[in-house]
KOLFIDO-359540 format. One record per residue: x, y, z of N, C-alpha, C, O in turn; residue number from 0; residue in one letter. Coordinates in Angstrom, 3 decimals. Atoms other than C-alpha are relative to their C-alpha. Example, Ala and Ser with C-alpha at 12.3 -4.5 7.8 and 13.67 -1.06 7.14 Angstrom:
{{0.890, -1.190, 0.000}, {12.300, -4.500, 7.800}, {0.900, 1.200, 0.000}, {1.936, 1.181, 0.665}, 0, A}
{{-0.820, -1.190, -0.060}, {13.670, -1.060, 7.140}, {-0.770, 1.090, 0.730}, {-0.261, 2.198, 0.899}, 1, S}
This chain:
{{0.581, 0.162, 0.742}, {16.627, -13.617, -0.589}, {-0.565, 1.535, -0.348}, {-0.217, 2.311, -1.238}, 0, M}
{{0.793, -1.569, -0.286}, {14.333, -10.388, 0.326}, {0.420, 0.410, 1.233}, {0.504, -0.189, 2.305}, 1, Y}
{{-0.504, -0.869, -1.564}, {15.535, -7.865, 2.759}, {-1.089, 1.242, 0.274}, {-1.331, 1.592, 1.429}, 2, D}
{{1.526, -0.819, -0.016}, {12.475, -5.360, 2.247}, {-0.827, -0.260, -0.586}, {-0.806, -0.442, -1.804}, 3, H}
{{1.345, 0.269, 1.151}, {8.869, -6.015, 1.616}, {-0.726, 0.852, 0.076}, {-0.290, 1.752, 0.793}, 4, V}
{{0.821, -1.611, 0.392}, {6.362, -3.370, 0.891}, {-1.244, -0.503, 0.366}, {-1.188, -1.710, 0.132}, 5, L}
{{1.173, 0.063, -0.130}, {2.779, -3.635, 1.866}, {-1.044, 1.351, -0.176}, {-1.566, 2.021, 0.715}, 6, V}
{{1.018, -1.443, -0.282}, {0.625, -0.713, 0.655}, {-1.454, -0.419, 0.676}, {-2.144, -1.397, 0.387}, 7, P}
{{1.666, -0.354, -0.117}, {-2.723, 0.119, 2.305}, {-0.847, 0.593, -0.197}, {-0.603, 1.799, -0.191}, 8, T}
{{0.830, -1.253, 0.298}, {-5.785, 1.590, 1.538}, {-0.960, 0.369, 1.521}, {-1.785, 1.270, 1.677}, 9, D}
{{1.116, -0.361, -1.512}, {-7.498, 1.492, 5.353}, {-1.158, -1.325, 0.095}, {-1.792, -1.631, 1.105}, 10, G}
{{1.032, 1.220, -0.219}, {-9.758, -1.717, 4.338}, {0.535, -0.837, 0.658}, {1.657, -0.704, 1.148}, 11, S}
{{-0.205, 1.572, -0.746}, {-9.820, -5.233, 5.867}, {0.628, -0.796, -0.902}, {1.211, -1.785, -0.459}, 12, D}
{{-0.622, 1.057, 0.682}, {-8.552, -6.731, 2.322}, {1.133, 0.263, 0.554}, {1.722, -0.807, 0.711}, 13, R}
{{-2.009, 0.463, 0.139}, {-4.570, -5.738, 3.257}, {-0.236, -0.969, 1.081}, {0.859, -1.527, 1.158}, 14, I}
{{-0.086, 1.334, -1.630}, {-5.397, -8.517, 6.748}, {0.788, -1.137, -0.746}, {1.608, -1.803, -0.115}, 15, L}
{{-0.148, 1.501, 0.175}, {-4.746, -11.438, 4.215}, {1.706, 0.299, -0.806}, {2.528, -0.616, -0.772}, 16, E}
{{-1.044, -0.051, 0.378}, {-1.599, -9.555, 2.261}, {1.220, -0.081, 1.283}, {2.279, -0.703, 1.375}, 17, A}
{{-0.967, -0.372, -1.066}, {-0.116, -8.343, 5.492}, {0.556, -1.870, 1.071}, {1.622, -2.271, 1.538}, 18, L}
{{-0.568, 1.238, -0.344}, {-0.342, -12.008, 6.844}, {1.088, -0.829, -0.534}, {2.015, -1.475, -0.046}, 19, E}
{{-1.128, 0.716, 0.332}, {1.257, -13.207, 4.341}, {1.466, 0.474, -0.207}, {2.431, -0.288, -0.264}, 20, H}
{{-1.250, -0.584, -0.259}, {4.013, -10.977, 4.302}, {0.285, 0.394, 0.941}, {1.140, 1.277, 0.871}, 21, A}
{{-0.563, 0.494, -0.840}, {4.343, -11.468, 7.547}, {1.082, -1.387, 0.300}, {2.063, -1.548, 1.026}, 22, S}
{{-0.283, 1.203, 0.146}, {5.107, -14.750, 6.930}, {1.776, -0.170, -0.896}, {2.641, -1.005, -0.633}, 23, S}
{{-1.141, -0.037, 0.861}, {8.079, -13.737, 4.074}, {1.275, 0.855, 0.985}, {2.484, 0.623, 0.957}, 24, L}
{{-0.870, -0.174, -0.684}, {9.499, -11.682, 6.580}, {0.718, -0.357, 0.901}, {1.921, -0.171, 1.085}, 25, V}
{{-0.968, 0.496, -0.593}, {10.085, -13.306, 8.924}, {1.270, -1.417, -0.386}, {2.432, -1.598, -0.020}, 26, Q}
{{-0.638, 1.083, 1.055}, {11.094, -16.552, 6.631}, {1.271, 0.669, -0.430}, {2.354, 0.102, -0.291}, 27, Q}
{{-1.518, -0.593, 0.361}, {13.783, -14.265, 5.396}, {0.681, 0.795, 0.272}, {1.563, 1.285, -0.432}, 28, Y}
{{-0.657, -0.824, -0.824}, {14.640, -12.202, 8.268}, {0.051, 1.680, -0.529}, {0.992, 2.443, -0.309}, 29, D}
{{0.030, -1.249, 1.042}, {13.654, -9.000, 6.101}, {-0.724, 0.979, 0.816}, {-1.329, 0.505, 1.779}, 30, A}
{{1.209, -0.934, -0.546}, {11.642, -5.557, 7.243}, {-0.814, 0.083, -0.614}, {-0.868, -0.364, -1.759}, 31, A}
{{1.492, -0.150, 0.689}, {8.390, -4.682, 6.564}, {0.066, 1.730, -0.112}, {0.493, 2.549, 0.701}, 32, L}
{{0.379, -1.337, 0.053}, {7.580, -1.465, 5.290}, {-2.053, 0.027, -0.562}, {-2.785, -0.640, -1.293}, 33, H}
{{1.452, -0.611, 0.345}, {3.987, 0.041, 5.039}, {-0.225, 1.446, -0.803}, {0.387, 2.461, -0.469}, 34, I}
{{0.165, -1.323, 0.546}, {2.882, 2.783, 2.866}, {-1.774, 0.234, -0.320}, {-2.559, -0.689, -0.535}, 35, I}
{{1.344, -0.267, 0.284}, {-0.546, 4.594, 2.295}, {0.123, 1.559, -0.898}, {0.693, 2.550, -0.440}, 36, Y}
{{-0.139, -1.030, 0.900}, {-0.844, 7.127, -0.634}, {-1.247, 0.863, 0.169}, {-2.338, 0.329, 0.371}, 37, V}
{{1.164, -0.926, 0.056}, {-3.133, 10.069, -0.589}, {-0.109, 0.355, -1.361}, {0.797, 1.014, -1.870}, 38, V}
{{0.640, -0.236, 1.317}, {-4.752, 10.355, -3.852}, {-0.771, 1.097, 0.003}, {-1.887, 0.943, 0.498}, 39, Q}
{{0.678, -0.986, -0.007}, {-5.824, 13.895, -4.405}, {-0.625, 0.997, -1.272}, {-1.264, 2.049, -1.287}, 40, A}
{{0.261, -0.635, 1.288}, {-6.090, 14.477, -8.153}, {-1.719, 0.007, -0.545}, {-2.488, -0.879, -0.172}, 41, S}
{{1.612, 0.111, 0.459}, {-9.627, 14.903, -9.589}, {-0.889, 1.232, 0.848}, {-1.830, 1.837, 0.334}, 42, G}
{{0.754, -0.768, -0.637}, {-10.739, 17.149, -6.621}, {0.159, 1.679, 0.257}, {-0.557, 2.476, 0.862}, 43, V}
{{-0.763, -1.359, -0.113}, {-8.403, 20.361, -7.076}, {-1.056, 0.852, -0.474}, {-1.227, 1.832, 0.252}, 44, V}
{{0.572, -0.779, 1.023}, {-10.884, 21.908, -9.691}, {-1.079, 0.418, 0.581}, {-1.814, 1.322, 0.181}, 45, E}
{{1.763, -0.373, -0.471}, {-13.906, 21.724, -7.200}, {0.193, 0.663, 1.054}, {-0.719, 1.482, 1.168}, 46, T}
{{-0.112, -0.053, -0.741}, {-12.622, 22.526, -4.284}, {1.408, 1.463, 0.418}, {2.569, 1.489, 0.009}, 47, L}
{{-0.636, -1.258, -0.317}, {-11.305, 26.297, -2.613}, {1.347, -0.631, 0.239}, {1.527, -1.843, 0.357}, 48, G}
{{-1.559, 0.218, -1.197}, {-7.653, 26.194, -1.128}, {-0.274, -0.599, 1.439}, {0.101, -1.622, 2.012}, 49, D}
{{0.093, 0.492, -1.667}, {-8.766, 26.084, 2.295}, {-0.791, -1.334, 0.194}, {-0.588, -2.103, 1.133}, 50, D}
{{1.054, 1.192, 0.280}, {-11.566, 23.359, 1.185}, {0.943, -1.234, 0.150}, {0.935, -2.108, 1.018}, 51, E}
{{-0.975, 0.884, 0.507}, {-8.885, 21.398, -0.188}, {1.032, -0.588, 1.089}, {1.372, -1.768, 1.163}, 52, F}
{{-1.201, 0.177, -0.937}, {-6.260, 21.586, 2.592}, {-0.478, -0.817, 1.251}, {0.092, -1.701, 1.891}, 53, E}
{{0.549, 0.903, -0.893}, {-8.660, 20.518, 4.892}, {-0.247, -1.295, -0.155}, {-0.140, -2.076, 0.790}, 54, E}
{{0.286, 1.346, 0.887}, {-9.530, 17.524, 2.710}, {0.837, -1.089, 0.287}, {0.596, -2.232, 0.673}, 55, M}
{{-1.272, 1.146, 0.071}, {-5.793, 16.228, 2.499}, {0.281, -0.459, 1.319}, {0.869, -1.498, 1.618}, 56, I}
{{-0.652, 0.167, -1.558}, {-5.585, 16.935, 6.550}, {-0.982, -1.037, 0.183}, {-0.769, -1.368, 1.349}, 57, Q}
{{1.202, 1.228, -0.639}, {-8.594, 14.039, 7.003}, {0.497, -0.978, -0.977}, {0.765, -2.051, -0.437}, 58, R}
{{-0.751, 1.141, 0.586}, {-7.153, 11.947, 4.258}, {1.306, -0.610, 0.576}, {1.377, -1.681, 1.180}, 59, V}
{{-1.051, 0.324, -1.355}, {-3.878, 11.773, 5.938}, {-0.288, -0.514, 1.135}, {0.163, -1.617, 1.443}, 60, E}
{{0.535, 0.851, -1.179}, {-5.624, 11.223, 9.200}, {-0.279, -1.346, -0.219}, {0.286, -2.212, 0.449}, 61, R}
{{0.365, 1.124, 0.198}, {-7.133, 8.469, 7.861}, {1.116, -1.076, -0.465}, {1.117, -2.164, 0.112}, 62, A}
{{-1.069, 0.575, 0.539}, {-4.161, 7.028, 6.012}, {1.128, 0.242, 1.419}, {1.883, -0.704, 1.642}, 63, G}
{{-0.927, 0.526, -1.727}, {-2.047, 7.448, 9.685}, {-0.785, -1.128, 0.837}, {-0.298, -2.034, 1.513}, 64, E}
{{0.653, 1.477, -0.923}, {-4.977, 5.184, 11.187}, {0.153, -1.192, -1.077}, {0.178, -2.307, -0.555}, 65, E}
{{-0.038, 1.036, 0.797}, {-4.712, 2.974, 8.355}, {1.277, -0.785, 0.284}, {1.365, -1.990, 0.520}, 66, A}
{{-1.277, 0.883, -0.003}, {-1.122, 2.276, 8.571}, {0.716, -0.312, 1.812}, {1.525, -1.115, 2.277}, 67, V}
{{0.032, 0.655, -1.611}, {-1.171, 2.299, 12.493}, {-0.265, -1.408, 0.396}, {0.406, -2.240, 1.007}, 68, E}
{{0.862, 1.325, 0.309}, {-3.784, -0.449, 11.909}, {0.742, -0.910, -0.014}, {0.978, -1.828, 0.772}, 69, T}
{{-1.012, 1.444, 0.824}, {-1.465, -2.359, 9.633}, {1.395, -0.326, 0.891}, {2.053, -1.349, 0.699}, 70, A}
{{-1.171, 0.254, -0.771}, {1.363, -2.185, 12.036}, {-0.138, -0.594, 0.889}, {0.490, -1.613, 1.175}, 71, V}
{{0.640, 1.267, -1.206}, {-0.580, -3.341, 14.985}, {0.122, -1.226, -0.096}, {0.582, -1.989, 0.754}, 72, E}
{{0.110, 1.224, 0.087}, {-1.232, -6.202, 13.108}, {0.946, -0.770, -0.402}, {0.844, -1.993, -0.306}, 73, H}
{{-1.578, 0.512, 0.062}, {2.493, -6.812, 12.066}, {0.564, -0.292, 1.296}, {1.231, -1.285, 1.588}, 74, A}
{{-0.489, 0.395, -1.625}, {3.198, -6.490, 15.775}, {-0.902, -1.368, 0.453}, {-0.317, -2.282, 1.033}, 75, N}
{{0.610, 0.973, -0.432}, {0.539, -8.907, 16.430}, {0.481, -1.843, -0.334}, {0.419, -2.932, 0.237}, 76, D}
{{-1.113, 1.256, 0.558}, {2.588, -11.440, 14.304}, {1.182, -0.358, 0.058}, {1.780, -1.242, -0.556}, 77, H}
{{-1.742, -0.100, -0.374}, {5.927, -10.789, 15.702}, {0.755, 0.742, -0.956}, {1.949, 0.474, -1.092}, 78, G}
{{-0.901, -0.408, 0.553}, {6.806, -8.339, 13.207}, {0.588, 1.271, 0.901}, {-0.389, 1.957, 1.198}, 79, I}
{{-0.491, -1.312, -0.324}, {9.010, -5.217, 14.942}, {0.559, 1.084, -0.778}, {0.784, 0.798, -1.954}, 80, T}
{{-0.711, -1.090, 0.870}, {10.525, -2.007, 13.624}, {-0.100, 0.502, -1.047}, {0.744, 1.173, -1.641}, 81, G}
{{0.864, -0.544, 1.189}, {7.902, -1.406, 10.881}, {0.394, 1.306, -0.370}, {0.346, 2.301, 0.355}, 82, V}
{{-0.164, -1.246, 0.602}, {8.950, 1.071, 8.452}, {-1.238, 0.662, -0.774}, {-2.078, -0.047, -1.328}, 83, E}
{{1.754, -0.515, 0.581}, {5.898, 3.557, 7.092}, {0.177, 0.985, -0.822}, {1.293, 1.479, -0.665}, 84, T}
{{0.105, -0.847, 0.760}, {5.313, 5.926, 4.646}, {-1.480, 0.747, -0.201}, {-2.512, 0.135, 0.073}, 85, A}
{{1.567, -0.506, -0.080}, {2.249, 8.324, 4.106}, {0.648, 1.004, -1.252}, {1.539, 1.814, -0.998}, 86, I}
{{-0.199, -0.795, 1.034}, {2.528, 9.956, 0.455}, {-0.848, 0.556, -0.805}, {-1.855, -0.150, -0.764}, 87, R}
{{1.093, -0.853, 0.997}, {0.441, 12.143, -1.985}, {0.371, -0.099, -1.460}, {1.536, -0.031, -1.854}, 88, Q}
{{-0.332, 0.600, 1.448}, {0.236, 11.302, -5.569}, {-1.425, -1.073, -0.789}, {-2.612, -1.243, -0.512}, 89, G}
{{0.419, 1.237, 0.817}, {-0.840, 8.561, -8.052}, {0.676, -1.021, 0.964}, {1.828, -1.101, 1.391}, 90, V}
{{-0.661, 0.961, -0.874}, {-1.167, 5.458, -5.928}, {0.920, -1.074, -0.737}, {1.699, -1.432, 0.147}, 91, P}
{{-0.688, 0.536, 0.770}, {0.682, 3.303, -8.350}, {1.419, 0.504, -0.063}, {2.443, -0.180, -0.062}, 92, A}
{{-1.518, -0.588, 0.486}, {3.511, 5.690, -8.953}, {0.978, 0.095, 1.073}, {2.200, -0.038, 1.147}, 93, E}
{{-1.201, -0.256, -1.332}, {4.227, 6.465, -5.296}, {0.514, -1.540, 0.418}, {1.580, -1.876, 0.933}, 94, E}
{{-0.324, 1.522, -0.637}, {4.190, 2.784, -4.554}, {1.231, -0.810, -0.455}, {1.932, -1.557, 0.229}, 95, I}
{{-1.405, 0.158, 0.868}, {6.951, 2.178, -7.388}, {0.788, 0.844, 0.457}, {1.932, 0.416, 0.614}, 96, V}
{{-1.047, -1.001, -0.015}, {8.563, 5.339, -6.567}, {0.876, -0.384, 1.539}, {2.064, -0.214, 1.814}, 97, G}
{{-0.704, 0.272, -1.437}, {8.980, 4.088, -2.741}, {0.757, -1.649, -0.409}, {1.902, -1.812, 0.014}, 98, Y}
{{-0.557, 1.033, 0.405}, {9.978, 0.838, -3.947}, {1.468, 0.369, -0.184}, {2.332, 0.095, 0.650}, 99, T}
{{-1.384, -0.827, 0.554}, {13.029, 2.602, -5.703}, {0.675, 0.488, 1.111}, {1.789, 0.071, 1.426}, 100, E}
{{-0.926, -0.937, -0.842}, {13.905, 5.055, -3.012}, {0.472, -0.916, 1.169}, {1.574, -0.678, 1.663}, 101, D}
{{-0.015, 0.705, -1.329}, {13.719, 2.510, -0.085}, {0.605, -1.495, -0.447}, {0.551, -2.273, 0.505}, 102, S}
{{-0.667, 0.870, -0.260}, {15.370, -0.256, -1.090}, {-1.079, -1.707, -0.582}, {-0.709, -2.843, -0.880}, 103, G}
{{0.897, 1.296, -0.227}, {12.239, -2.703, -1.377}, {0.324, -0.951, -1.237}, {0.692, -0.631, -2.367}, 104, V}
{{-0.541, 1.084, 0.970}, {12.843, -6.092, -3.008}, {-1.300, -0.960, 0.019}, {-1.086, -2.137, -0.270}, 105, D}
{{1.076, 0.717, 0.516}, {9.373, -7.457, -3.249}, {-1.035, 0.940, 0.839}, {-0.657, 1.624, 1.790}, 106, M}
{{0.922, -0.414, -0.224}, {6.116, -6.146, -2.628}, {-1.439, -0.970, -0.265}, {-1.648, -1.694, -1.238}, 107, V}
{{0.842, 0.894, -0.649}, {3.053, -7.808, -1.217}, {-1.757, 0.840, -0.141}, {-2.049, 1.744, 0.642}, 108, V}
{{1.163, -0.576, 0.116}, {-0.463, -6.680, -2.125}, {-1.591, -0.357, -0.214}, {-1.939, -1.156, -1.084}, 109, M}
{{1.430, 0.699, -0.009}, {-4.251, -7.194, -1.617}, {-0.599, 0.295, -1.554}, {-0.054, 1.021, -2.384}, 110, A}
{{0.866, 0.070, 1.761}, {-6.768, -7.593, -5.083}, {-0.787, -0.706, 0.521}, {-0.595, -1.711, 1.204}, 111, T}
{{0.992, 0.613, -0.376}, {-9.894, -8.194, -4.620}, {-0.259, -0.631, -1.468}, {0.122, -0.172, -2.545}, 112, A}
{{0.206, 0.839, 1.020}, {-11.365, -11.242, -6.781}, {-1.027, 0.681, -0.943}, {-2.146, 0.964, -0.515}, 113, G}
{{0.580, -0.214, 0.659}, {-12.544, -10.038, -9.869}, {-0.750, -1.260, -0.884}, {-0.175, -2.254, -1.327}, 114, R}
{{0.397, 1.317, 1.260}, {-15.470, -12.205, -12.166}, {-0.519, 1.234, -1.078}, {-0.775, 2.431, -0.948}, 115, T}
{{0.934, -0.215, 1.413}, {-16.928, -11.404, -15.412}, {0.596, 1.503, -0.271}, {1.799, 1.759, -0.224}, 116, G}
{{-0.458, -1.047, 0.262}, {-17.030, -7.782, -16.272}, {1.140, 0.424, 0.678}, {2.320, 0.473, 0.332}, 117, D}
{{-1.088, -0.629, -0.732}, {-15.392, -6.426, -13.806}, {1.727, -0.540, -0.037}, {2.720, 0.116, 0.279}, 118, E}
{{-1.908, 0.406, 0.105}, {-11.818, -8.444, -14.328}, {0.540, 0.468, -1.204}, {1.761, 0.475, -1.364}, 119, R}
{{-0.418, -0.401, 1.261}, {-12.020, -6.988, -18.088}, {0.542, 1.721, 0.556}, {1.237, 2.342, -0.248}, 120, D}
{{-0.140, -1.388, -0.393}, {-11.613, -3.338, -16.067}, {1.401, 0.268, 0.077}, {1.868, -0.112, 1.151}, 121, V}
{{-1.363, -0.626, -0.305}, {-8.224, -2.049, -16.267}, {-0.017, 1.690, 0.647}, {-0.692, 2.706, 0.481}, 122, V}
{{-0.083, -1.363, -1.046}, {-7.001, 0.580, -13.774}, {0.548, -0.222, 1.326}, {1.187, 0.605, 1.977}, 123, G}
{{-0.156, -0.008, -1.591}, {-6.589, -0.782, -10.519}, {1.543, 0.083, 0.356}, {2.518, -0.085, -0.377}, 124, S}
{{-1.366, -0.637, -0.644}, {-3.747, 0.221, -8.300}, {0.858, -1.439, 0.184}, {2.077, -1.419, 0.350}, 125, V}
{{-0.737, 1.751, 0.049}, {-2.517, -3.560, -8.188}, {0.557, -0.141, -1.310}, {1.778, -0.074, -1.451}, 126, T}
{{-0.267, 0.166, 1.345}, {-2.519, -4.072, -11.903}, {1.162, 0.945, -0.435}, {2.213, 0.637, -0.996}, 127, E}
{{-1.246, -0.845, 0.263}, {-0.567, -1.027, -12.196}, {1.318, -0.202, 0.298}, {2.259, -0.251, -0.494}, 128, R}
{{-0.861, 0.119, -0.758}, {1.628, -1.479, -9.775}, {0.804, -1.149, -0.519}, {1.985, -0.880, -0.741}, 129, V}
{{-0.552, 0.623, 0.985}, {2.528, -4.684, -11.559}, {0.681, 0.144, -1.204}, {1.758, -0.345, -1.545}, 130, V}
{{-0.491, -0.485, 1.487}, {3.105, -3.481, -14.721}, {1.165, 0.839, -0.026}, {2.063, 0.838, -0.868}, 131, R}
{{-0.996, -1.225, -0.056}, {5.120, -0.557, -13.463}, {0.963, -0.686, 1.000}, {2.022, -0.077, 0.850}, 132, L}
{{-0.826, 0.345, -0.889}, {7.071, -2.456, -10.715}, {1.734, -0.923, -0.619}, {1.698, -1.810, -1.472}, 133, S}
{{-1.131, 0.835, 0.708}, {10.783, -3.906, -11.619}, {0.536, -0.800, 1.093}, {1.658, -1.283, 0.938}, 134, S}
{{-0.095, 0.402, -0.711}, {10.536, -5.400, -8.319}, {-0.989, -1.643, 0.113}, {-1.804, -1.594, -0.808}, 135, V}
{{0.887, 0.641, 0.148}, {8.542, -8.630, -7.799}, {-1.224, 0.112, 0.724}, {-1.132, 0.025, 1.948}, 136, P}
{{1.064, 0.124, -0.971}, {4.876, -8.429, -6.718}, {-0.861, -1.144, 0.053}, {-1.144, -1.923, -0.857}, 137, V}
{{0.656, 1.062, -0.292}, {2.879, -10.623, -4.853}, {-1.678, 0.164, -0.056}, {-2.015, 0.956, 0.824}, 138, V}
{{0.870, -0.632, -0.209}, {-0.689, -10.271, -5.374}, {-1.034, -1.142, 0.930}, {-0.997, -2.339, 0.644}, 139, T}
{{0.509, 0.737, -1.123}, {-2.961, -11.731, -2.416}, {-1.416, 0.105, -0.538}, {-1.914, 1.183, -0.863}, 140, V}
{{1.346, -0.423, 0.552}, {-6.474, -12.599, -3.602}, {-1.355, 0.249, 1.843}, {-1.781, -0.697, 2.506}, 141, N}
{{0.600, -0.163, -1.254}, {-8.640, -11.094, -0.303}, {-1.265, 0.110, -0.170}, {-2.008, 0.263, 0.800}, 142, S}
């Protein structure tokens, strides 16, 4: 039913529960696991010079590489091997949806923070945008 499952990571511990859920799906359907990290640099271009901007991008990309590596290790600990990884630059929700289309992903599993009260009404979270933009099922795991 599912051949390619994607878990976006932001490097936080919140994604561990999403990875647990995705690992179960990957094993159940004998699917491939994909992990993506998106470097979002918009909004800082205007305030930084070219050298500062490039240095900042390199730092964020290193953080992304570490986040992806941690996620892969977690998947390996659950018996998942051959994990496909990607680091992209851009608007996170758009890059995640674009990756699903480019890579033939047929399910996305994302962590979401449990929101209450006024926080629940805030629009614009990456998870919410992916749910709205995606043409494939998106499973949200409350972490």
